[in-house]
N, C-alpha and C positions, 0 to 999 in steps of 0.2 A: 503494500499500498504506500506508494511513493508519491502519490498525487494529494496536494494540500486540500483540494476540494473533497476527495473522499474522506480525508482526516477529519474535517469539518463536518461533513454530513453524518459519518457514522459516529462520531462522538456525540453530537446533538441527539441523534436517533437513540443511541445507547442510554444517554441520559434520561430521554422521555420514556423509554421502556422501563427502565429502572424505577422511575417515578411512579408509573402505572403499576408495575409489578408489586412494589412496597405497599402501595395504597390497597390493592386488591387482596394481598396476603394478609395485612393486618385486619382488613374489614372481614375477611373469611374467618380468620382466627377468632374475631370477636363474636361473630354469629355463631361459630361452633361452640365457644365458651358459654355463650348465652343459652344456647340449646342444652348444653351439658348440664348447667346450673338448674334448668327447668326439670330435668330428669332426676335430679337428687333433692335433698331436703333444704338446700340453701335457699331456694325462692321462699319457702315456708318462713324460714327465719327472718329472711328480709321482710316478708309481709308482717310478721308480728312486730318487728321493729319500727315499721312505717305506721302501723296502727297505734302503737304506744305512743310514737311521736306526735301523730295527729291528734290524738286525744289530749296530750299535754298542751299542745298548742291551742286547741279548741277552748280549753279551759282558761287559759291565761290571755289570749288574744282574739278569741271569738272567729266568726266566720271569715272575716278579712284576713287574719293571719293564716287560717288553714288555707285559703285560696292562694295567697303568696307562696306558702310551703309547697303546695301541689304543683304550681307553675315551676318552681325551682326543680321540684322532683322529676317532672316531664322533661325538662330540659336536660337533665343529667343522665338518666338510665333510657336504655333503649325499649324496655318493656313499658307500654303506657299503663298507667294506673288510673282507674276511673273511680270517683267518689260519688256514688249514687244514692240519692235520697228516696224516701219511701214512695215517691211518685214515678220512679225510674228514670230520674234526670240527673246528668252529670253536674257537678258544681261548676265545671268550666264551660258547659254547654256544648261538649263534644257529644257526637252521635254514639248512642249506646246499643251495641248489636243485641238482637233477640236471644242470642244464646246466653249473653250475660244476664239478662232479665230472667231467663228460665232457671239459671243456676242460682240466683239469689232467691227465687220462689222456692225451689227444692230446700235450700238451707233453712229458709224462714219456716218451711213445714217441719222441717226435722229438729230445729232448735228453737224453742220458744223464748224469745229474749223481749222482756218488757222494760227492764231497767238494769243498771250496772249491779244494783244490790241484789236483785233476783238472780242474775248471772252468777255473782260470786257465790250466792248460796247453794245454787245447784252445781257449781264446780266442786264442791265437797262431796258430792255423791258419785263422782265418776274417777276413773283411774287417772295416772299422769298423761298417758297418751291422749285420752279423750279430753283432758283438761287443755293441752295444748291445741288440739283441734278445734275446741270451741273458743279458745283465746284468739285464733287468727280469723274467726269468722264473727267476732264480737262487733256490734255496731259502734260507731262514732257519733256521740251526742253532741250536737251543735245547734244551740238555741232551741231545745226541747225537740229536735228532729233528728231521726236516726238516719245515719248515712252508712253505706258499706263500701270499703276500700277493696276494690277487685281488679287484679292484675289481668291485662288482655294479652296474652302471649301469642295469640294467633295474629295481632296487629303488627308484628315485628316486621318491618320491611327494610330493605337495603337504603331506600331514601331516609327513612327515619333514623337508621344507624348512622348514616353519613352526616346527618344534620345534627347529631349530638356533639356538642364541643369536646367532650372527653374522649370520644371515638376517633374524631378526625384530627384533633390536635397533634397526637403523637406521630402518626405517620406523615403529617404535613411537616412537621419540624424534622424528623429524619430524612425524608425525601429532600426537604429543601437544603439541609446540610450537605447531603451526599451530593445533589446536583451543584450546589454552590462550589463544592470542592473541584468536582469535575470540570466546571466552567472556568474556575480560577486556573487549574493546570492548563487548560487549553488555551486561556487567554496569555498565560505565561509563555506557553509554547510557541504561540504565534508572535507575540510582541518582542520577545527577547531578541531574536535574530533581526526584527525590524529595527530595533533600537541601535543594534550594532551597525546596520545598513545606514541609518541615519547619521550615526557618529562619523562614519566613512565618508559620506556625502559631504558632511560639514568640513571634515578635514580636507577634503578635495577642493571644496570652495575657497578655502583659505590658502592653497596653493601647495599642499601636502600630498604629492602624487605619489609616495611611496606607501601609502596606506593600503592594506590589503584587508579582506574581511572574510574570504571563504574559508580559510583554515580555522576561524572561530566557530564554524557551524557544527562542528563535531561529526557523528555519523549519520545524521538525518540526510534524508533524499526526498526533497520535493521542490516544488516551485521556487520557494524562497531560497534554497541552496542554488539552484540554477540561476537565479537572480544575482547572487553574491558572486557566482563564477564570472557571469557576464560583466558584473561591475569591474571585477579585477582584471578582467581582460580589457576593459575600456580604459581603465586607469594605466594599464601597461602600455596600451597604443597611444594614449595621450601623453604619457611620460617620454615615450620614444619621439613622438612628433615634436613635443616641445624641446626635447634635448637636440634634435637635429636642427630645429629653427634656430635654437641660441647657438649652436655651432656655427651654422651658416652665417649668423649675424656677426659673430666674432671673427672668423675667417675673412668674411668679405671686408669687414672693418680694416683689419690688418692688411689685407692685399691692396685696398685702395690708398693706403698711406704712402706706398712707395711710388706708385705714378703720380700721385698728387704732389709728392715732394719734387719729383723730377719736372712736373708741370710749373711749379713755382721757380725752379732755377731757370727753366726756359722762358719764363715771363720775365725775370729779371734781365736776361741777355737781350730779350726783344726790346725792352724798354731802353737799353743802352744803344741800341742800334737803330732805333726808330728816329732819333734826332727830333722827338716831339711831334712827328707827323701824325701818329696814331695813338696819341696819349690818351684820348677819350675811351677808345676801344679796348687798350690795355688796361685801363683803369677799372673798366666794367668786368674784364676777365680776372683781374685781381681781386675785385669784390666778390666775385661768385666763387673764386678759390677759396677765400677766406670762409665764406659760408659753408663751402663743402667741407673744409678742415674742421670747422665747428661741428658739423653734423656727424663726421666721423668720430669726434672726440665724444660726443654725447653717445653714440652707439657703443664705443668701447666702454665707456663709464656704465651703461645699462648691463652689457654683457658680464663686466666684472662683478657687478652687484648680484647677478643671478647665477653665477657659476663659483665663485670663489669665496664664498661667505664665510668658510671656515678658517680662511687666512686673515680675516678682519680682526684686529686688536682692539679692545675695549679698555677703557679707563674712566676715571672719575672726571665728570666735566661740571665746571660751574655754568649752568645753563644761562643765567642772567648776563654773565659776562661774555659767553659766546654770542648771545643775541645782540648785545651792544656793539660788539665788533662788526657783526653782520650789517647792522643798520648803518653804522658810520661808514662803511664802504659802499652800501647802496645809496646813501645821501648824495655822494659825489655824482653818481650816475643821475639821479633824481633832478638835482639842481640845474643841471645843463638842459633839461626838458621843462623847466619851469613847474616842477612838482616838488614835494617834500616827503619824507619818511619819519614818521614819529613813533618813538618807543613811549608810550603814555605812562607806563608803570612798570617797574621791575620787581620781581619777587626772587630773592636769593634762595636757590635750591641747588642740588647736586644729582646728576644722573650718571649712569653707567653707559658709555657710548665710545663711538669713534668720532673724534672731534672734526676731522677732515669731512667725513661722510655727512654729519649732522649739519655742519656749516654749509656744505654744498647743498642739501636739501633745502634749508630754510632759505638760503640765497635764492635758489630757483624759483620759490614761492613769491618772494618779495619782488624780484626783478620781473616776474609775470605780473604781479600787481602794478608795479611802476609802469609798465607797458600799456596797461588798459586804463589807469585812472587818467581822469581828464585833467588839462593843464590848469595850473593855480589851485590844485586840490592836493590832498596829501594821502598817503598810505599810513593807516593808524595801525599800531601793533599793541596788543595787551597780553598780559600774563596773568593767569588765575588759578589757583589750586582747586581741586574737586575733593569730595569727601573720600573717595577711594585711592587716594595717594597719587592722583595724576595731575600733571601740569598742563593746563589748556592754553596754547597760544593761538590768538586770533589775529589774523593778517587781513585787514578791510580795506578795499580800494573804493573809489568813487567813479567807477566807470559805467559801461552800459549794462554789465551784467551779461549772463548767458541764458539761452533756453533752457527751460526747466527740463526737457528731456535729454539734455547734454552734461547735466550736472554730474551724473554718476559715470559718465564716459570719457571726461577730460583727464583722468588720471591713466588712460589706456595709451599704449604707444601711437604716435602719429595721428592722434585726434585732436582737431582744432575746430573751434566754433566757427560759424559762417563769417562773423566779423574779424576773424583774425587770419583769413586765408591769404591776404596779400602779404608779401614779404615785408612791407613797411611796419606792419602793427604785429604780426603773428611770427612766431618761431617754427619750430619743427614738430612740436607736439611730443617733445621727449622730457621737456623739464619737469613737468608735474609727474611723469612716470618715474623719473629717477628719484624724485623726492618721495614718491610713495613707497618705492621699494627701499629707500634708505631708513624711512621712518619704521617700515614693517620689521626691519632688522633690528631696530631698537625697542621692538614690542609695543610699539605705538600705533596710532590711527591718524589718518589724514582724510578730512571730508571738505566738501564745499557746500555752499548756499548763497542764494541771492539775498540781498540786504532788502529791508522793508521798503526804503526810498529810492536808493539807486546803488549800483555797483555790486560786487561780490565778496563775500568773506570765506577764506580758507582756514579751517580749524585744524590745528596740529595737536594731539594729545599724547604725551610721553609720561611714562612711570618715573617718579622722582624718588630718591633714596631717603631724603629728609627735608623738612620744610624749612629749616633755618640753619645757617652754618655761620 
């Protein structure tokens, strides 16, 4: 039975059959026990006790007390007990079978009961067996009216038995417990591997393509195991594809450096020999060469962040000091464009990281903000601690912002918003990608959002070691 469908089907079917079997078995046992008691002296003893109890209640509480007691007795026992007056009517207005009336008439003809005193006197003239027999036939006197308590054994039905709380409660509790255990085990059997698959999916979403889940499924064989195997195969293929992509990116970047260097040398020689005749064209070639060199540098930086993370050295860093240095450097670039970079507040704290990588990541974000903020505006930077020992750095510009559907994509390689596609305003779409990878290596997060009025804010969250130093 390797199919998950059949496991679920058969388990629920078995639980239902078990529930039904327990109910029927207990009910059958109860009916058998009831019939067995009818064939012995136990019903006579019960009847004597009931008559004695009814007589006692009649003397202390009257007919209303007897009526409540009779209702309670009827709800508890499977055998209906009729309390019949001299006119042949039941106290609870239930239908009295003719055979019960005939039985009472026969007893009245055999035993002449006029009062409890006469009954007690007559008891002394009979043996013990006859005394007990007359006792269970003794009438119950209620408000000067004689009543007979008569059990109606022939009226025992399955419906009546099942409607008695004492009869149905026990099998219901037992069946509920057993079916609950079965359903719990089934739910655990189904959800446990799904939880492991969910953890694997979450790990893959975070970039951990080394996570495998099929080996954690044990010896079970069903659709979930097949799904786990397919998941592992998918992760393996993605890992190979991504590795080949990174290798291609790294190799291509390295290979482009050599012809680019030769192109720059040739450009320098051409500028010397041109005697100023084609300076405009050569200047354009030089500009594009510099841009190509910058692009290759960013590609190599991204490739190093994605492949050689184990070689990165971490140390204690004063984050406020590092951020101040980045802001001071960015201010020189901003002033030339009639813009400002303001660090509004500093919070002294230490983090564990690589100074060069972290400085490059924050610098990429600030330079991107400088590029898009309007002239005569500023890029505002704030630092704030959170409750879970995280330092939140907000970098806010006053530019046009970005489309809402692009907010989650701007950290992907070579993704630029429509307003940044021309070379005058936009880069290559790698700066924020490099920043995100560097922040991730420091166990942090980087997100973006549009401001309420204008511009965009980039939020960098990093774990810090201590609040004050």
